[in-house]
N, C-alpha and C positions, 0 to 999 in steps of 0.2 A: 504494500500500500504506500503510494508516494505522498510525500508531504509537500504542500505548496507554500509553506510558511517562508516568506522572504526574509524575515528577521533571523532565521536560523542559518541562512547562507552567509549572512554578514559576519558571523563569528567563526565560520569554518576555516577560513584562510585569511586571518587579519593582516598578515605580513604582505599580502599582495596589494593592499590598498596603498597607492602612492600619492593620492591627492586628498584634499579635505574640502568640505563645503564652505569653510571660512577662508577665503584666499589671503586674508591679512596675516594669518599664521603660517609662515613659510619656514620650515625647519631645515637647516643645512644638513647635508650628508657628511658624516664623519665616522671614522672608525672608533671602536671602543678604546683603543690604545691612546689615540689622541685625546679622547674625552677625559680619561683618567689623568693624563698629564696636564690637561688644562685645569683640573681641580687642584693639582698640587702647587702650581705656580701661575702667576698671571704675567710672566715676562717673556713667554714663548711666542707671542704674537708679534706681527710686524706693524710698526707705526710709520706714518709718512715722515720721511726725513731721517729715519733712524733704522739702522740695520739690526738684525737679530744678534750679531756679535757684540754690539754696543750694549744690549740690554741684558745679556746673560751674566749672572753673578758667578764668579769663580767659586768652586766648592770649598775652598779654605777661607773665604771672606764672607762675613755675615752683613747683610744690608738691613738697617733698622727701619721699621715702618712706623709711621706716626699714629700708632694705635696702642694705648696703654690700658691695662686691666687692673683694677683695684678690687681686692677681695680679701676680707679678714685680715686687714693690716698689711697684706703683701702687695707689692707693686710689680707687675709683669708687663713685658713688652713683646710684641711680635717681631720676629726677624726672618729674613729670607736667606737661607744658606744653600747655595747651589740651586737645585730645583725643588726644595722642600721648605715648608713653613714651620717655624719653631716658636714656642712661647717660653721665654726665659724670665726668671725672677731677677729684677734689677732694683737698685735704690732709687728713691724719688729725687731726680736731679733738680726738679723745680722747687723742692722744699729747702729753704735756707734757714729754717728755724733752728737747726743744730749746727750751723756753721761756726758758732762761737765755741764749740766743744772740741776744738782741735787738740790733738794729743790724747784724747780719751779713746777708749776701746769702742770701735764701731759696733761690735756685737752687743755691748751693753745698751747703746741707744736704739739699736734695732729691737732689742727685747722690750725696751720702754714703749716704743711705737706700737709693737704688736700687742702689748698688754693694754695700752690705752685704747687701741682700736677694738680689741675684744670686749673691753668694758663698755665702750660706747655702743657696740652692737647688742650687748646684753641688756643695757638699761634703756636705750633710746630707740624709738622707731626710725625707720628709714626716711620717710617723707613726712615732715611736720612743718608747721609755721615757724617763723623766725623767733617768736616770743616763747617758744616751748622750753628752751634751755633755761631762761630766767625763771619760768614757772617751776621747773624741777628743782632749782637751787633753793627757792623759798619753801618748796614742799619738803625738802630735806630738813631744813631748820624746824619746820612745824612738826614733822613726824617724829624726829629724834626726841625732842623735849616733851612732846605729848606722850610718847611711849614711856619715857622715864617717869613722868608724873603718874601715869597709871600704875606702874609698879609700886611706887611709894604709897599711893592711895590703897592699893590692895593689901599691902603689908599692914597699913594702919587699921584696915577693917578686920584683918585676921587677929590683930591684938585686941580689938574691941570685943570680938565674940569669944575671946579667951582661948584661941587655938594655940597649943603649946603649953598650956597651963593645966595643972592637975584638976582644977575645979571646973573645967569646961565640960559642957554636956554636948556631945557630938550631934545627937538627934535634934536638940533645940537649935544649935547653930545651923544645921542643914535646913531645918524648916524655915528659919528666918531668911536664909539665903535664897531658897526657892521662892518664897513669898514675894520678896522684893524684886526678883527677876520677873515674876508673873505680872506684877503691877506695872513694871516698866514696859513690858511688851504690849500690854493692853493700852497704855497711854500712847505708845508709838503708833498703834493702829488708828486711834482716834485723831491724833495730830495729822497723820498722813492723809486721812480722809477729808479733814476740814481745810487743809491748805494745799490741796493738790495743784491748783492752777497757779499759786504763788511761786512754785518751783520753776516755772517757765518765765513768768513776767518779772519777778524780782529775785532772780537766782542769786546774785552776789550778796544782796542785803540779807536774804533769808539764810544763806550759808554762813555768813560771818556772824550773824546774831545767834545762830544755833551753836557756832563754835565758841562764842563767849559763854553760852549756857553750859556747854560741855566743860569748859575750864572752871566755871563755878561749881559744877557737880564734883569735880576733883577736890575742891576745897571743902565741900560738905562731907565727902568721904574721909578726908583727913581729920575731921572733927569727931568721928565716931569713937576713937579711943578716949577722948576727953569726956564724952557723954555716952558711956556704954549702955546705960539703961534705956537710951533712946535710939538704940542701934537700928531697929526695924524702921522707925520713922525717917531717920536721916538717910539710911541706905536706900529706902524706897524713893525718897525725893531725888537723891543723886542718880539713881538708876533711871528714873523717869526722864530726867534731863539728858542723860546719856542716850537713851533710846530715841528721843526726839532728834538729837543731833545726828545719830546714826541714820535715821530715816531720811533726813535731809541730804546727808552725804551720799547715800545710795541713789536717791531720786535725781540729784543734779549731776551725778558722775558722768552719765552718758552725754549730756549736753556739753559738759566741759571737755570731754574727750573728742567730741565731734568738732569743736572749735579749732582743735589742733590738727585734725586729720585732713590735710589738704588734698590727698589722693584717694579719698574714700577708704582709707585703711583704718577704719574705726576699730576693728577687731585687734589689729596689731597695737594700736595706741592703748586700748584697754588692757591688753595683756602686759605690756610694758609698765603700765601704771600699777598693776598688781605686784610685779616684781620690785618696783621701786618702793612700794609701801612695805613689803615684807622686809626688804634689806634695811630700810631706814628705821623701821620699828625694832629690828634686832639690834641695831646700833644704840637705840635708846635703852633697850633692855641691858645691854652691856654697860652703858654709862651708869644705870641705876645699880647694877651689881658691883661695879667698882667702887661706887660711893659707899655702899653697905659694907664691903670688905674693908674699906679704909677706917670705918668707925665701929667695927664689930667688937672690939675689946672695951668699948665704952657705951654701955646700954643707954645712959642718959642722953649722950650726944646723938646716938642713933635714933632715939625717940623724938628728939627735937629737930633732926635733920629735915624731915618733910616740910615743917613749918617755915624753915629758913629758905629752902629751895623753891617752895611753891610760888612766891611772887616773881622770882627770877625766871624760872622755867615757864611760867604762864605768860610772862611778857614776851619771851622769845617765841613761844608757841603762837600767840595771837599776831605777833609781828610777821611771822612767816606766812600765816593764813592771809592776812591783809595784803601784804605785798604780792603774794601769789595770785590773789583774785584780781589785782590790777593788771596782770599780764594775760588775763583771759579775755579774748576778743570774740564775743558772740556775734554770729552772722544772722541770727534770727531777729525778726522785727517785733518790737513791742510798741506800745503807745508812746512811751517816753523816748525810746531810740528813734522812732519814726518822727517824732516832733523835733528832735535835734537835727535830723537829716533835712527835714523840710524847711527849717529856719535857715540852714546853710544854703539850701537851694534858692530860696527867695532872695537871700542877700547877695550871693556870689554866683548863682547859677551853676553850682558844683555840688556833687554828692560826696560827703566825707567817707573815708574808709572805716571799716569796723574798728580798727585801732584808734582812730581819731575820736570816734563816738564813744568808745570804751573809756578813753581818757577824760572826756568831758562828762560822761555819765557818772563815773566814780562808783563807789560802793552803794551810795544812797542810804546811809544810816539815819540821816535826819529827814527822810522823806524824799519824794521825787523832786527833781529840779523844777519841773513845770508848775508845780503847785505853789511855789514861792514867788512867782512873778506876777506882774499885772495882767489881768484877764487870763487866768488859768483855764485850760481846756480839760473838759471831762467827757468821757464816753460812758453812756449808760442811759437810764430812764430819768424822767423828770422827778425832782423831789417835791412832793406836795407841800412840804414845810417851807420851801424856798419861795421867794417872791419872783414871779414871772411877770414881765411887763404886759399890760393889756393888749397893746398893739401886736405883740409877738404871738399872743394866744389867738388873736384874730388872723394872723398870717398862717398859723398852723391849720386853720380851717380850709386853706387853699391847697392842701396836699393832694396830689394825684397818685394814681396807681403806678405810675412809672418811676416815682421817686424811691431811691433805695435808702434814703436818710433824710433828716431835716435838722436844721441848726437853730438854736434859740439861745437866749441869755437868761441868767438867773442871778438873784441876789440872796446869798446865804450867809449865815453867821458861822464863823470859824474860830477855833481857839478857845482858851479858857475865858477870855474877856468877851467872847461872842461878838466880835467886831464884824459888821457886815462887809462882805467882799463880793464884788461882781465877777462873774465868770461866764464862760461859753460852754454849752452842752451840745454834744452830738448824739442824736438818737438814731440808732441803726435799725433798719427793717429786718424782719426775720430772714428774708432771702438775700440779704446783703453779703457780698463776697469780699475778698481782699482788695479788689479794685475800688469798691465803694468805700472801704475803710481808708485807703490811701487818699482817694479823691476828696472825701469829706474832711479829713484832717488837713489836707493841703488848702482847701477852701477856707477852713476855719483859721489857719495861720495867716492867710491873706486878710481876712476880716480883722483879726487881732492887730495886725500891723497897721491897718487903716485906722482903727479905733485908738491904738496907742500913739499914733502920730499926732492926734488931736488932744487927747485927754489921758495923760499918764499919771498925774498926781491925784485927780479927783475922779477916778474911773467909776466908783460906785454911785456917783451922783449924775451920771450921764444918761440914766434911764429916762428921765423927764425931758432931756434935750433931744432924744432920738424920736423922729417921726416915722410913721409907717412908710412914707415914700422914701425916706433915707435908707431904712432897713431893706426895703425891696430892691432898691438900686444897688446897695452894697452886696447883697446876697447874689443878685443876678450877675454882676460884674466879676465877683470873686469865683463864682461857679464856672463862668466862661474861662477865666484865667487858669483855673485848676484843670479843666478838661484839655485846654490847649497844651499845658505843660506835662501832662501825664505820660505821653509816649516817650519824650526825651528823658524825663525823670526816671521812668521805669528802666530804660535802656542803661542809663548811667548807674543805677543801683545794681543791676545785674553785673555790669562790668566791674564794680567795686567788690563783688562777692556776696552781696546781700541776698538772702532767701526771700523772694518777693511773692511766692505762691501762697503764703499764708501770713497773717498777722496774729501774734499771740496776745490774747486779751485775758484780763482777770475775770473772776466770777461776776463781779458787778458790771464790768465792761461788756460782758457777753449777753446782758439782758437786752432783748430786742422787742420791737413793737410789731403788731400785726395790723395791716391795713384792712379796714372793714369797708368793702365795696357797697354794702347795703345802705351806708349812711350818705352816699353821694346824692 
């Protein structure tokens, strides 16, 4: 039975096919011997104006190629020797850092370079931002002294519950220890659930404030030997503070690591961070052990040692945390960061980099920067207790279904003195996206600049001076300017490395309004 399948014939004698249906792919005919030789060296072909004899390298002479390979502290270079290619280990000729060490053994400095390179590969990721090294330096200071403080605090708690003394009751001590751990973990869950959004919008402020709380918890634990009858109370309070700090550290860790991962190597940066933490903590443990060994023959001095070292170690610990947070440049957009970007854009038509915004933003311990200025901007729903101008409430009635937000003003009392202060409120619609958030905030910045140019000292008295016609004209022109600037602004923000696909908002800023079409 004959088969008429044409496709089977194509594969019976594939070597007989001498042409292809794609005429642009013309393969030259060459023997396998010439092909292998062409892989070994690239100097066997003829060039115009040069003979083959001029290009052939003698077998006893090695020609150096401009290709250098650096791996694990070793520097290698490619050489052509005869008709073969070789990779030989050489010293870095471009490195003049050891030129002053003339007369010393080259093997010693080679060992130093290899050791430093191996340590760098062990502790640091391959591709990170420029500020990562400074962050790790301050992290080293923080982790060493924090680990040493925890050792001293644990020793103090052991003395408080009577471990090592004949009158101690092991079951009672274990019960107290388990109870204080259980209360701490329960408080950790409650804290994490209540402040989940703050980990994104106020990362640096929350992280530093919880670090201060952690340092205070160490001080509370050091007081347990002084008041052993209140061990459970003091230990529970300290452990609650520790668990809160730990939850913040774990929740914000991924955002911190992502800010340094410039090549999407988040896993590598996270892994190296764990290595750094373990090594730095072990150095802190070693420091605490050495201090205990130094005063082991004097029990009185050993008991007083934690109270003497606590203020010193806590200062270095918090200093390392504070300085390390200053070197974290977050690329995510929040309301405060976006406000800094838009103010720079309106003033200079330029978008600042994440490093510049991070420097201007700071840690934010005393509140956000925008809330302290004239005409602060707030995103959220209207406060019924605040005073809203009548003309603006009339303007709210003209909302249409195409609007993704509306802007109004309010006069609210702030501070202990309840001083009235005027501000601008952005109310976002439920379907509003990141484009609406950026556009509305840019429009509001234009409005604030226009209002601030006229009334900077008596801003809270300008409600009576503003007419409905003025507000309508101001909002219309500012909205037109914001829409005209959005494309160029968005392009520059992406070029500077900002993540513009989403704007992180707090729980209050995420409150949206729903447009009721039945009331039209």
